[in-house]
VOGU-3710 file (C-alpha; in Angstrom, 3 decimals, decimal comma):
1> miriselklp> 75,419/120,725/97,638  73,851/118,364/100,170  75,280/117,735/103,643  74,797/114,236/105,047  75,723/113,409/108,643  76,049/110,233/110,707  77,696/108,064/108,045  79,410/105,326/110,034  82,180/102,918/109,104  84,172/100,489/111,227
11> ltalpvqvrr> 87,652/101,675/112,099  89,060/98,772/110,089  87,532/100,229/106,901  89,776/103,293/107,010  93,126/103,298/105,196  96,065/103,445/107,604  99,113/103,227/105,310  99,757/106,940/105,662  102,557/109,146/106,872  101,831/110,931/110,079
21> aadaphetdd> 102,776/114,596/109,947  105,942/115,313/111,894  106,600/118,223/114,202  108,481/121,197/112,789  111,177/121,962/111,770  111,639/118,682/109,900  108,235/118,338/108,228  107,908/118,151/104,447  105,063/118,826/102,023  104,253/115,108/102,125
31> drtppphpqa> 103,985/115,284/105,909  101,350/117,991/105,580  99,204/115,902/103,222  96,232/114,575/105,212  95,405/110,849/105,236  93,051/109,663/102,470  89,385/109,027/103,193  87,525/105,821/102,201  85,848/107,561/99,273  84,230/104,480/97,712
41> alrllaaqal> 82,664/103,338/100,980  81,433/106,837/101,778  79,885/107,217/98,323  77,905/104,011/98,869  76,680/105,158/102,287  75,758/108,614/100,971  73,893/107,125/98,019  71,981/104,797/100,321  71,015/107,712/102,565  69,730/109,669/99,547
51> ciadsdissl> 68,156/106,620/97,886  70,139/107,106/94,662  72,868/105,238/92,820  76,413/106,077/93,892  77,187/106,853/90,231  74,760/109,800/90,503  77,149/111,555/92,900  79,474/113,920/91,034  81,738/114,637/94,001  81,993/113,912/97,702
61> qvfkrsfdar> 83,987/115,910/100,245  84,461/115,022/103,904  83,453/117,898/106,139  83,997/116,247/109,525  85,351/112,962/110,874  85,073/111,769/114,448  85,375/108,498/116,320  82,712/106,793/118,432  84,465/104,759/121,156  81,445/103,958/123,297
71> kadilavfiv> 81,608/100,283/122,307  84,445/97,815/121,878  84,336/98,178/118,086  85,212/101,806/117,387  83,312/103,512/114,582  84,437/106,354/112,347  81,590/108,864/111,964  81,573/111,181/108,950  79,757/114,294/107,800  80,064/114,714/104,023
81> dvqlpspaqe> 79,048/117,198/101,367  77,917/115,669/98,072  77,342/117,305/94,732  74,979/116,008/92,032  75,145/116,781/88,282  72,651/119,642/88,563  71,257/121,991/91,246  67,751/120,904/90,233  68,513/117,301/91,219  69,878/118,464/94,554
91> aallaqhagh> 66,778/120,593/95,198  64,499/117,655/94,380  66,359/115,345/96,761  66,334/117,934/99,540  62,570/118,316/99,085  62,183/114,528/99,134  64,098/114,288/102,430  62,700/117,460/103,995  62,749/117,179/107,772  65,403/114,441/107,783
101> phiqptpnmq> 67,815/115,359/110,630  70,871/114,029/108,780  70,184/115,373/105,283  70,355/119,153/104,902  71,535/121,699/102,336  75,217/122,501/102,704  75,393/125,950/104,308  77,369/128,805/102,808  80,365/129,049/105,132  82,266/131,717/103,186
111> wqppchapeg> 83,129/134,831/105,194  81,661/138,018/103,756  83,260/141,282/104,918  80,544/143,723/106,062  82,306/146,789/104,609  85,513/148,056/103,048  87,668/151,044/103,864  87,048/154,103/101,667  89,780/155,384/99,396  92,411/157,352/101,281
121> fglregerpv> 91,592/155,769/104,626  94,288/156,176/107,257  95,678/159,489/105,999  94,055/161,455/108,810  95,934/161,501/112,124  94,586/159,012/114,628  92,149/157,472/112,145  93,702/154,009/111,959  92,341/151,430/114,423  94,668/149,993/117,067
131> vvgfgpcgmf> 94,698/146,409/118,275  96,248/145,869/121,701  97,583/142,312/121,980  98,615/139,849/119,293  97,210/136,588/120,563  94,515/134,709/118,577  91,864/137,370/119,223  94,048/140,350/118,365  95,525/138,502/115,413  92,157/137,844/113,781
141> aalvlaqmgy> 90,813/141,291/114,622  93,864/142,759/112,886  93,635/140,288/110,004  90,026/141,056/109,084  90,599/144,787/109,547  93,532/144,530/107,155  91,521/142,432/104,709  88,832/145,146/104,719  91,452/147,814/104,047  91,568/149,483/107,478
151> kpivlergtt> 95,368/149,174/108,025  95,433/148,387/111,757  98,298/149,170/114,113  98,992/146,248/116,467  100,697/146,864/119,827  102,182/143,745/121,434  103,965/144,085/124,772  106,004/140,919/124,163  108,450/139,846/121,489  108,189/138,006/118,175
161> vrqrtkdtwg> 107,221/134,381/118,480  110,716/133,018/117,866  112,400/135,344/120,361  109,591/134,597/122,776  110,289/130,876/122,414  113,910/131,472/123,417  112,845/133,577/126,407  110,365/130,911/127,499  113,050/128,226/127,364  115,122/130,527/129,569
171> lwrkkvlnae> 112,613/129,976/132,379  112,135/126,278/131,720  115,840/125,419/131,476  117,647/128,139/133,432  114,973/129,385/135,863  115,281/132,918/134,440  111,971/134,750/133,885  111,450/137,526/131,323  108,307/139,247/132,617  107,490/140,738/129,187
181> snvqfgegga> 108,229/137,659/127,038  106,982/134,316/128,320  104,154/131,785/128,031  101,566/134,527/128,578  103,009/137,536/126,718  104,270/137,774/123,165  103,288/137,099/119,587  100,701/134,323/119,372  99,405/134,739/122,926  99,095/132,052/125,570
191> gtfsdgklys> 97,635/129,616/123,019  101,016/129,258/121,313  102,356/127,290/124,281  99,402/124,957/124,630  97,946/121,926/122,912  96,803/124,175/120,070  93,218/122,944/120,309  90,959/124,303/117,590  87,511/123,318/118,750  84,928/125,086/120,834
201> qikdprhlgr> 81,351/124,802/122,052  80,418/128,375/121,145  77,366/129,084/119,023  78,657/129,996/115,582  75,713/130,561/113,200  77,895/132,538/110,773  80,565/129,810/110,641  83,310/132,234/111,638  85,208/129,320/113,134  85,560/128,003/109,601
211> kvmhefvqag> 87,132/131,311/108,594  89,670/130,895/111,415  90,481/127,339/110,317  90,884/128,277/106,642  93,240/131,105/107,547  95,313/128,724/109,658  95,561/126,239/106,795  96,496/129,006/104,362  99,220/129,991/106,826  100,682/126,482/106,918
221> apaeilyaah> 98,614/124,468/109,397  97,843/120,822/108,475  94,817/120,565/106,170  93,291/117,864/108,354  92,248/120,477/110,931  89,414/121,286/108,516  87,753/117,905/109,055  89,065/116,476/112,344  86,410/116,553/115,054  88,979/117,657/117,648
231> phigtfklvk> 91,657/119,420/115,598  94,843/120,760/117,090  98,093/122,201/115,766  100,706/122,081/118,534  103,323/124,625/119,499  105,999/124,130/116,816  103,475/124,354/113,982  101,759/127,352/115,570  105,037/129,265/115,442  105,096/129,076/111,634
241> vvehlraqii> 101,377/129,795/111,336  101,653/132,892/113,525  104,551/134,237/111,472  102,653/133,767/108,210  99,556/135,529/109,569  101,732/138,421/110,712  103,229/138,669/107,218  99,759/138,743/105,656  98,608/141,591/107,894  101,725/143,597/107,048
251> alggeirfqq> 101,298/142,912/103,309  97,786/144,368/103,538  99,003/147,613/105,080  98,900/146,773/108,785  101,727/147,340/111,274  102,880/145,050/114,096  104,847/146,870/116,795  106,510/144,580/119,327  107,613/145,370/122,879  105,074/148,171/123,058
261> rvtdvhises> 103,123/148,117/126,327  99,994/150,236/126,773  100,333/151,946/130,160  97,386/154,343/130,055  94,289/155,309/128,085  93,343/158,896/127,243  89,614/159,495/127,567  87,654/162,694/126,908  84,480/163,482/128,857  81,522/165,266/127,269
271> aqgrqltglq> 77,746/165,373/127,310  77,816/162,498/124,824  79,791/160,348/127,294  83,351/159,087/127,557  85,377/158,716/124,354  88,784/157,145/123,827  91,217/159,641/122,268  94,579/157,902/122,559  96,837/155,326/124,170  99,944/155,937/126,267
281> vldvrsgesh> 102,530/153,471/124,969  105,825/152,455/126,592  108,612/151,185/124,362  109,940/148,366/126,553  113,331/148,407/124,818  114,126/152,112/125,128  112,015/153,018/128,147  110,530/155,940/126,221  106,812/156,679/126,277  104,573/158,330/123,713
291> vlptrhavla> 100,894/158,948/122,959  99,338/157,124/120,017  96,193/159,029/118,963  93,214/156,785/118,170  89,478/156,722/118,734  89,103/152,988/118,125  91,102/150,311/119,943  90,537/146,576/120,355  91,554/145,379/123,829  92,671/141,811/123,096
301> lghsardtfa> 94,676/141,643/126,309  94,668/137,980/127,275  93,786/136,756/130,761  97,134/137,628/132,392  97,457/141,364/131,653  96,926/142,230/135,309  98,715/145,587/135,212  96,534/146,659/132,271  93,380/145,520/134,069  94,372/147,637/137,081
311> mlhargvfmq> 95,046/150,659/134,847  91,676/150,329/133,094  89,927/150,068/136,456  91,736/153,208/137,651  90,480/155,009/134,529  86,898/154,007/135,287  86,404/151,482/132,472  83,472/149,307/133,527  84,407/145,770/134,601  83,171/143,121/137,008
321> akafsigvri> 84,638/140,253/138,996  83,686/136,813/137,685  83,984/133,159/138,555  86,937/131,077/137,379  88,718/127,910/138,505  91,849/126,905/140,405  93,656/123,603/140,858  96,609/121,591/139,602  97,967/119,748/136,566  97,648/115,965/136,795
331> ehpqsvidqa> 99,892/113,599/134,779  99,438/109,953/133,795  101,251/107,721/131,330  99,602/108,329/127,960  99,374/104,554/127,507  97,025/104,372/130,523  94,653/106,912/128,976  94,862/105,258/125,530  93,961/101,873/126,988  91,066/103,279/128,995
341> rwgrhaghpl> 89,629/105,220/126,071  90,444/103,080/123,020  90,616/99,570/124,520  92,065/97,012/122,127  92,436/99,738/119,475  94,963/101,685/121,572  97,920/102,626/119,410  95,943/102,714/116,160  97,672/105,322/113,940  94,455/107,152/113,045
351> lgaadyklvh> 93,293/107,437/116,631  96,501/108,914/117,993  96,814/109,854/121,654  93,491/109,688/123,510  92,007/112,588/125,432  89,281/112,818/128,071  86,809/115,196/129,640  85,659/114,695/133,227  83,447/116,471/135,749  82,285/115,730/139,296
361> harngravys> 79,982/117,710/141,583  81,373/117,303/145,087  79,396/117,158/148,319  80,727/120,549/149,411  79,014/122,148/146,409  82,148/122,526/144,297  82,464/121,366/140,689  85,709/119,549/139,888  86,552/119,098/136,217  89,346/118,424/133,760
371> fcmcpggtvv> 90,579/121,462/131,879  92,730/121,932/128,764  93,652/118,252/128,446  96,959/117,749/126,601  97,450/114,222/125,205  101,079/113,177/124,837  102,232/116,525/126,174  104,115/118,237/128,965  103,346/120,400/131,983  104,995/123,803/131,575
381> aatseagrvv> 105,959/126,776/133,723  103,522/129,537/132,746  104,138/132,417/135,143  104,458/135,970/133,879  105,372/137,513/137,237  108,509/137,204/139,337  108,156/135,267/142,580  105,122/133,284/141,466  104,564/129,770/140,086  101,857/128,878/137,551
391> tngmsqysrn> 101,388/125,645/135,592  99,849/124,984/132,194  99,840/122,163/129,648  101,361/121,968/126,163  101,522/119,434/123,302  103,265/119,248/119,976  101,321/118,227/116,881  102,526/114,616/117,129  101,384/114,305/120,770  104,040/111,654/121,294
401> ernanagmvv> 105,456/112,549/124,729  105,195/109,814/127,354  102,621/111,515/129,610  99,095/112,856/129,299  98,263/115,894/131,406  95,245/118,041/132,166  94,181/120,690/134,577  92,200/119,239/137,466  90,429/122,334/138,694  87,704/123,480/141,071
411> giepsdfpre> 85,175/126,174/140,301  85,231/129,251/142,544  82,973/132,297/142,871  83,691/135,968/143,656  82,488/135,284/147,203  85,641/133,139/147,628  88,007/136,013/146,849  90,134/137,458/149,704  88,875/140,566/151,485  91,550/141,306/154,093
421> taawidafge> 93,674/144,406/153,489  96,925/142,470/153,889  96,071/140,289/150,887  95,451/143,356/148,728  98,756/144,904/149,817  100,608/141,665/149,041  99,022/141,588/145,601  99,330/145,248/144,545  101,827/146,908/146,893  101,392/149,152/149,951
431> apgsalakea> 99,718/152,299/148,608  97,658/150,920/145,694  96,778/147,810/147,698  95,449/149,858/150,636  93,370/152,039/148,306  91,949/149,036/146,457  91,180/147,274/149,752  89,175/150,339/150,843  87,231/150,198/147,553  86,637/146,477/148,094
441> aqlaalqppq> 85,286/147,089/151,609  82,864/149,733/150,327  81,583/147,376/147,624  81,212/144,549/150,154  79,059/146,803/152,363  76,500/147,366/149,600  73,189/145,518/149,505  73,549/143,121/147,872  77,327/142,912/148,410  79,564/143,258/145,351
451> ahplagivlq> 83,026/141,877/144,699  85,761/144,263/143,628  86,617/143,795/139,916  90,286/143,064/140,750  89,625/140,719/143,692  90,187/137,577/141,609  93,713/138,777/140,834  94,347/138,985/144,585  93,475/135,306/144,960  95,534/134,294/141,918
461> rqleslafqv> 98,622/136,116/143,152  98,129/134,760/146,659  98,097/131,131/145,471  100,903/131,633/142,941  103,125/133,200/145,605  102,426/130,299/147,966  103,339/127,840/145,212  106,619/129,716/144,639  107,483/129,573/148,341  106,544/125,915/148,835
471> ggenyeapgq> 108,350/124,986/145,608  111,629/126,347/146,970  111,568/129,921/145,584  113,410/128,921/142,398  110,411/128,391/140,061  110,209/124,694/140,847  106,585/123,736/141,466  105,039/121,942/144,445  103,984/118,391/143,567  102,321/115,372/145,150
481> lvgdfvaqrp> 101,450/111,831/144,123  97,744/111,015/143,849  98,001/108,177/146,368  99,562/110,470/148,955  97,136/113,286/148,159  94,116/111,035/148,784  95,722/109,585/151,939  96,452/113,125/153,209  100,201/112,615/153,587  103,094/114,523/151,986
491> stqlgsvlps> 104,920/112,860/149,104  108,617/112,131/149,585  109,558/110,236/146,421  108,284/109,651/142,898  106,810/106,393/141,635  106,488/105,107/138,090  105,267/108,431/136,612  108,038/110,921/135,880  106,772/114,531/135,939  107,462/116,599/132,837
501> ykpgiklgdl> 107,378/120,056/134,461  110,497/122,109/133,959  112,334/123,659/135,893  111,308/120,726/138,159  109,006/119,855/141,044  109,437/119,716/144,807  107,417/116,938/146,393  105,319/117,745/149,429  101,718/118,501/150,367  99,472/120,462/147,981
511> aqvlpayaie> 97,196/121,314/150,895  99,805/123,972/151,685  99,071/125,904/148,491  95,352/125,460/147,720  92,244/126,325/149,769  90,777/123,560/151,928  87,530/123,480/149,931  89,453/122,791/146,734  91,544/120,043/148,322  88,423/118,405/149,782
521> amrealpvfg> 86,584/118,460/146,448  89,547/117,049/144,483  90,098/114,231/146,995  86,466/113,235/146,537  86,635/113,491/142,752  89,737/111,363/142,131  88,214/107,922/142,829  85,094/108,959/140,880  87,270/109,848/137,893  89,081/106,536/138,376
531> rkikgfdmpd> 85,813/104,694/137,830  85,201/106,646/134,616  88,760/106,250/133,263  90,539/103,199/134,622  93,854/104,236/136,103  93,043/107,923/136,546  93,426/107,617/140,319  96,549/105,448/140,084  98,692/106,144/143,170  101,787/107,129/141,154
541> avmtgvetrt> 100,055/109,798/139,031  101,608/113,204/139,693  99,790/116,421/140,611  101,675/119,694/140,074  100,505/123,078/141,344  99,163/125,565/140,808  96,785/126,092/137,896  95,200/129,531/138,391  94,801/131,010/134,924  91,994/128,881/133,561
551> ssplkisrgn> 90,178/132,032/132,460  90,120/135,739/133,162  89,166/136,626/136,751  87,118/139,595/135,508  84,866/140,685/132,684  85,231/143,964/130,764  81,606/144,293/129,726  80,568/145,553/126,302  77,326/146,433/124,557  75,691/145,200/121,380
561> nyqslntqgl> 78,057/147,457/119,411  81,014/145,544/120,956  82,242/148,707/122,704  82,795/149,208/126,426  79,571/149,947/128,285  80,874/153,317/129,459  83,796/154,214/127,161  83,206/154,647/123,454  85,995/153,494/121,186  87,239/150,722/123,492
571> ypagegasya> 86,423/147,240/122,185  86,995/144,615/124,925  87,612/141,248/123,273  88,841/137,705/123,693  89,853/135,793/126,802  91,047/138,767/128,826  87,644/140,435/128,584  85,894/137,061/129,157  84,398/136,758/125,682  86,367/133,663/124,651
581> ggilsagvdg> 88,004/130,553/126,065  90,573/129,017/123,744  92,214/129,664/120,384  89,169/129,112/118,172  86,653/131,101/120,204  89,209/133,902/120,646  89,757/134,033/116,884  86,006/134,123/116,270  85,568/136,949/118,778  88,410/138,839/117,124
591> ikvgealaqa> 86,593/138,630/113,787  83,333/139,884/115,323  85,035/142,795/117,042  87,066/143,641/113,944  83,878/143,750/111,890  82,110/145,946/114,454  85,034/148,361/114,581  85,210/148,533/110,785  81,493/149,298/110,561  81,879/152,044/113,170
601> lsaqrtsv> 84,741/153,561/111,191  82,705/153,344/107,983  79,717/155,052/109,608  81,974/157,731/111,081  83,505/158,476/107,656  80,046/158,641/106,072  78,728/161,073/108,676  81,664/163,470/108,310
//
């Protein structure tokens, strides 16, 4: 087949008499049918690009569709794969257009498993691989391991996705937090309560992202995610998808064990180095603990598994502090964003709710940028720890809520992390905090100075605790109107924008909960963003704090074999280990790590 890119049609050329897919649980099979493409028009454009008659094209399939809104007349931009009557004709045309940037052979995007489990695999004690965490990374690591016959055991500290949804609503509606089942912990990971974005800027030469997308569609996601330039699923649909993927893993011989928290790792020391031998597992329901023997475990922890990070550090697993970002969620009427982005085409059924991506480099050296933009969504309570407030954004598939929201965050470096002993004690408790503070001081005295691997957690907990206190100590979040924020005065009443955050917000001054350098940079950025997107700095827009979990505050480093640099058998993966940032990239990393683990198991079996 031949892949042709940059085929452009006016928006008016696309059929619009289609049903838009509804949010679960009321969707039907018809709702899941994607809108039709303008096949006749695309055939003509493809034929023109190849200098052939459109009748010579046997079939045409849309690979990608995006929209170019840089001018008043919006264009639909397509990438298509065309098939001719014979491979020889395709080869001749590819030779004729050799070097053409928009005419290339269609790549083979089919996933090929690197190995398969030998007969009788898993009968030996401790032989089966373990996956810790059942978010997107752990899910796809377990899925490919199961598909290769390696029968993984998955340990998830939280609950099933439906029970987790109930527990999460308990915080949002009743201000009751379940520390083991919430936005961060449970089946599906943090991405379940998000916009469900399925795009990434990672390099993906093996097209593993396509594998992730196909598995989602097979599990019930809308087929249009395969061609939309910025695909997303939304929370309600992700619930069904997650359940179907779980069922597939189980059908292939895997096990999913919920409410099982890993509290320790067993490591043997020898001349050959450190080797994982087992995991200490706490059954959250019964309170009983047991050892699960294994020499191969994927650590797909997510970015909020702070207790597990501390345990791994205590056991000497190599990790480093890293940069991340802090800030707030900012909300505007979705109609304001639609008008700014789509102009006179705002409201067009194929365009849907508009998104944006913004960045500004402030005079104080800080980068301010939009993060995890959620069109037609809501701001949600995302804490996983008692006495702390964290915000995040979420959308359903329809993206039809009244507000748009995004993180407005400021980049920070390890040099910004707290160093005083009191901050460490507040974050980790008296005895462990004092010991960690002493470690941090020793690292800071080195030349060059080094940040303690857990120092970013100290800052996160510090800001989240402040937000809890300023919000009224009932999980309401501190909020401020943009006009008041820029004018450096506390907010006392809302304007035209109604905040969506539940349990609710308490108006005041965000300078009480964020560092001065972050406040200064955001005040400078707002009018700049307002010039890029008209209305972004509208005085009534609402800012809700704090956003602290943009990414993991540390990195659990691994080698080319995907194992920990100093502990064989541990496979750090996904967002928690800082090898992914979002659902798609986490899924791709899970596949890579699953493959590496399978190959290690295969080599181990062969050598025995």
